[in-house]
C-alpha positions as CSV (number, residue, x, y, z in Angstrom):
1,X,-8.4,-22.0,-0.9
2,X,-5.5,-20.6,1.3
3,X,-4.6,-17.1,0.0
4,X,-1.2,-15.6,-0.5
5,X,0.0,-12.2,0.6
6,X,2.2,-10.0,-1.5
7,X,2.3,-6.8,0.6
8,X,4.8,-8.1,3.2
9,X,7.3,-5.9,5.1
10,X,10.4,-7.2,6.7
11,X,13.1,-6.2,9.1
12,X,15.0,-4.7,6.1
13,X,12.5,-1.7,6.3
14,X,10.1,-1.2,9.2
15,X,8.7,-4.7,9.5
16,X,9.5,-6.7,12.6
17,X,10.6,-10.0,11.1
18,X,13.4,-11.5,9.0
19,X,12.1,-12.9,5.7
20,X,12.7,-16.5,6.6
21,X,10.4,-16.2,9.6
22,X,7.6,-15.0,7.3
23,X,8.3,-17.8,4.8
24,X,8.0,-20.4,7.4
25,X,4.7,-18.9,8.6
26,X,3.4,-18.8,5.1
27,X,4.3,-22.5,4.7
28,X,2.6,-23.3,8.0
29,X,-0.6,-21.6,6.9
30,X,-0.5,-23.4,3.6
31,X,0.1,-20.4,1.3
32,X,1.2,-21.3,-2.2
33,X,3.2,-18.1,-2.5
34,X,4.6,-15.2,-0.5
35,X,5.6,-11.9,-2.0
36,X,8.0,-9.5,-0.2
37,X,7.6,-5.7,-0.6
38,X,9.9,-3.8,1.7
39,X,9.8,0.0,1.2
40,X,11.9,1.7,-1.5
41,X,14.4,4.3,-0.7
42,X,13.3,7.9,-0.2
43,X,16.1,10.3,0.6
44,X,13.9,12.9,2.2
45,X,12.6,10.5,4.8
46,X,14.7,7.4,5.9
47,X,12.7,6.6,9.0
48,X,10.7,3.7,7.4
49,X,12.5,2.7,4.2
50,X,15.5,0.8,3.1
51,X,18.7,2.6,2.3
52,X,20.4,1.8,-1.1
53,X,22.9,-0.5,0.7
54,X,20.1,-2.3,2.6
55,X,18.1,-2.6,-0.6
56,X,20.9,-4.7,-2.1
57,X,21.1,-6.8,1.0
58,X,17.3,-7.3,0.9
59,X,17.4,-8.3,-2.8
60,X,20.3,-10.8,-2.2
61,X,18.5,-12.3,0.8
62,X,15.2,-12.9,-0.9
63,X,17.0,-14.4,-3.9
64,X,18.9,-16.7,-1.6
65,X,15.7,-17.8,0.1
66,X,14.1,-18.5,-3.3
67,X,16.7,-21.1,-3.9
68,X,16.6,-22.5,-0.4
69,X,12.8,-23.1,-0.5
70,X,12.5,-24.0,-4.2
71,X,9.9,-26.7,-4.6
72,X,8.3,-25.9,-1.2
73,X,6.8,-22.5,-1.7
74,X,7.0,-19.8,-4.4
75,X,8.8,-16.7,-3.2
76,X,8.6,-13.4,-5.0
77,X,10.9,-10.4,-4.7
78,X,8.9,-7.2,-4.7
79,X,9.2,-3.6,-3.7
80,X,6.7,-1.1,-2.3
81,X,7.7,1.8,-4.5
82,X,6.7,5.2,-3.2
83,X,5.7,7.7,-5.8
84,X,8.7,9.9,-4.6
85,X,11.3,7.2,-4.4
86,X,14.7,8.1,-5.7
87,X,15.5,4.9,-7.5
88,X,13.8,3.1,-10.3
89,X,11.8,-0.1,-9.5
90,X,13.7,-2.4,-11.7
91,X,14.7,-6.1,-11.3
92,X,11.7,-7.1,-9.1
93,X,9.1,-9.8,-9.7
94,X,6.4,-7.3,-8.9
95,X,6.0,-3.7,-7.8
96,X,3.4,-2.1,-5.4
97,X,2.9,1.6,-6.3
98,X,2.0,3.7,-3.3
99,X,1.4,7.3,-2.2
100,X,2.5,8.1,1.3
101,X,3.2,11.8,0.7
102,X,2.2,14.8,-1.4
103,X,4.7,17.4,-2.4
104,X,3.6,21.0,-1.8
105,X,5.8,24.1,-2.0
106,X,8.9,22.0,-2.1
107,X,7.9,20.0,1.1
108,X,7.0,16.4,1.4
109,X,3.9,16.0,3.5
110,X,3.4,12.6,5.1
111,X,-0.3,11.6,5.0
112,X,0.5,8.4,6.8
113,X,1.7,10.0,10.1
114,X,-1.3,11.3,12.1
115,X,-4.7,13.0,12.1
116,X,-3.1,16.1,13.6
117,X,-0.6,16.3,10.7
118,X,-3.3,16.1,8.1
119,X,-5.1,19.0,9.8
120,X,-1.8,21.0,10.1
121,X,-1.0,20.4,6.4
122,X,-4.5,21.6,5.4
123,X,-4.1,24.8,7.5
124,X,-0.5,25.6,6.4
125,X,-0.5,24.6,2.7
126,X,-4.2,24.6,1.6
127,X,-5.7,27.6,3.3
128,X,-7.6,25.4,5.8
129,X,-9.4,23.5,3.0
130,X,-9.0,19.8,3.8
131,X,-10.7,18.9,0.5
132,X,-7.9,20.7,-1.4
133,X,-5.5,18.4,0.3
134,X,-7.7,15.4,-0.5
135,X,-7.8,16.5,-4.2
136,X,-4.0,17.0,-4.3
137,X,-3.6,13.5,-2.9
138,X,-5.9,11.8,-5.5
139,X,-4.2,13.8,-8.3
140,X,-1.0,12.2,-7.2
141,X,-2.5,8.8,-6.8
142,X,-3.8,9.1,-10.4
143,X,-0.2,9.3,-11.6
144,X,1.2,6.3,-9.6
145,X,1.1,3.8,-12.5
146,X,2.7,6.2,-14.9
147,X,5.5,6.9,-12.4
148,X,6.2,3.5,-11.0
149,X,4.8,1.0,-13.7
150,X,3.4,-0.9,-10.7
151,X,1.7,-4.3,-10.8
152,X,-0.5,-3.4,-7.8
153,X,-2.0,-0.2,-6.6
154,X,-1.3,0.1,-2.9
155,X,-3.9,1.4,-0.4
156,X,-5.7,3.6,-2.9
157,X,-7.4,5.8,-0.3
158,X,-4.7,5.9,2.3
159,X,-5.7,9.5,3.1
160,X,-8.7,8.1,5.0
161,X,-6.4,6.3,7.5
162,X,-7.4,8.7,10.4
163,X,-10.9,9.5,9.2
164,X,-13.0,6.4,9.8
165,X,-15.4,8.5,11.9
166,X,-15.7,11.2,9.2
167,X,-14.5,14.0,11.4
168,X,-11.8,15.2,9.0
169,X,-13.8,15.1,5.8
170,X,-16.9,13.5,4.3
171,X,-16.1,10.7,1.9
172,X,-19.7,11.0,0.5
173,X,-19.1,14.7,-0.4
174,X,-19.2,15.6,-4.1
175,X,-15.6,17.0,-4.0
176,X,-14.2,13.8,-2.3
177,X,-16.1,11.5,-4.7
178,X,-15.1,13.5,-7.8
179,X,-11.4,13.4,-6.8
180,X,-11.4,9.7,-5.9
181,X,-13.2,8.6,-9.0
182,X,-11.1,10.7,-11.3
183,X,-8.0,8.9,-10.0
184,X,-9.8,5.6,-10.3
185,X,-10.8,6.3,-13.9
186,X,-7.2,6.8,-14.9
187,X,-5.8,3.9,-12.9
188,X,-8.4,1.5,-14.2
189,X,-7.0,2.1,-17.7
190,X,-3.7,0.6,-16.5
191,X,-3.0,-3.1,-16.2
192,X,-2.4,-2.8,-12.4
193,X,-4.4,-4.7,-9.9
194,X,-5.9,-3.1,-6.8
195,X,-5.5,-4.4,-3.3
196,X,-8.0,-4.6,-0.5
197,X,-5.6,-3.7,2.3
198,X,-6.3,-4.7,5.9
199,X,-3.1,-3.3,7.4
200,X,-4.6,-0.3,9.2
201,X,-7.0,-2.6,11.0
202,X,-4.1,-4.8,12.2
203,X,-2.3,-1.7,13.5
204,X,-5.4,-0.3,15.3
205,X,-6.2,2.7,13.1
206,X,-9.3,1.4,11.4
207,X,-12.0,-1.3,11.6
208,X,-12.5,-1.5,7.8
209,X,-10.1,-2.1,5.0
210,X,-8.9,0.3,2.3
211,X,-10.5,1.2,0.0
212,X,-13.9,2.4,0.9
213,X,-16.9,0.3,-0.1
214,X,-17.9,2.7,-2.9
215,X,-14.5,2.3,-4.5
216,X,-14.7,-1.5,-4.3
217,X,-18.1,-1.4,-5.9
218,X,-16.7,0.7,-8.7
219,X,-13.8,-1.7,-9.2
220,X,-16.2,-4.6,-9.4
221,X,-18.5,-2.8,-11.8
222,X,-15.4,-2.3,-14.1
223,X,-14.3,-5.9,-13.7
224,X,-11.0,-4.7,-12.3
225,X,-8.8,-7.4,-10.6
226,X,-8.8,-7.1,-6.8
227,X,-6.3,-8.9,-4.6
228,X,-6.0,-9.5,-0.8
229,X,-3.3,-7.6,1.1
230,X,-2.6,-7.7,4.8
231,X,0.2,-5.1,4.5
232,X,2.0,-7.3,6.9
233,X,4.5,-5.8,9.4
234,X,4.9,-8.8,11.7
235,X,4.6,-12.5,11.4
236,X,1.2,-12.9,13.1
237,X,-0.4,-10.5,10.6
238,X,0.5,-12.4,7.5
239,X,-3.1,-13.3,6.5
240,X,-4.7,-10.8,8.9
241,X,-8.3,-9.8,7.9
242,X,-8.8,-12.2,5.1
243,X,-12.3,-12.7,6.3
244,X,-12.9,-9.0,6.0
245,X,-11.5,-9.0,2.5
246,X,-14.0,-11.8,1.5
247,X,-16.9,-9.8,3.1
248,X,-15.8,-6.7,1.1
249,X,-15.7,-8.4,-2.3
250,X,-18.9,-10.3,-1.7
251,X,-21.1,-7.3,-0.8
């Protein structure tokens, strides 16, 4: 079976390609559907997201393409809704709820930027305790469904993006596991699906998907629905890492 991808970024945010290019690639690959999920507006950081004006252009374009390709491929209009987005995620076919920041002392701290930034944040805002930053991150993750009413939980453990070698924190430590599992417990009570996200591999940050194997094992034990996500930022990544997704769910 050829999979579909729903975590798909476009040139309307910080993706490389216009939606129609991605639709044609999905058709070439034999995907039955494609879901678009450009980044929602965040006023405190416009470096990666759509403005309100561009959001309306994006919505109009995807709806136009739905009509153009009707009967050939199913196209879904979605949004990747950041926890701190300014606008409600309404009028979409689906919503991905994601945490890219935590808010501390009135500042938005981007955890998606660099290893060095995570170290800096731990030093400046958490007394040098990296696990306190981790705990704050997962406390925020735990609230993402309540805040966004999302259909999909995006990259659950994004905070591990720069930590595959374990040099920032130990994902087997009791504090890490307790924080992650507390968030998982709350989100598993929601109807949202969880994604296995291969995007950090495609962009050279990791060699394994989000989330960690122990999280995937917990999701499987709880019979929680898991979907494939390439977190696509350019056309040649549309189904990137589907083999790794299959390996992860079949362990």
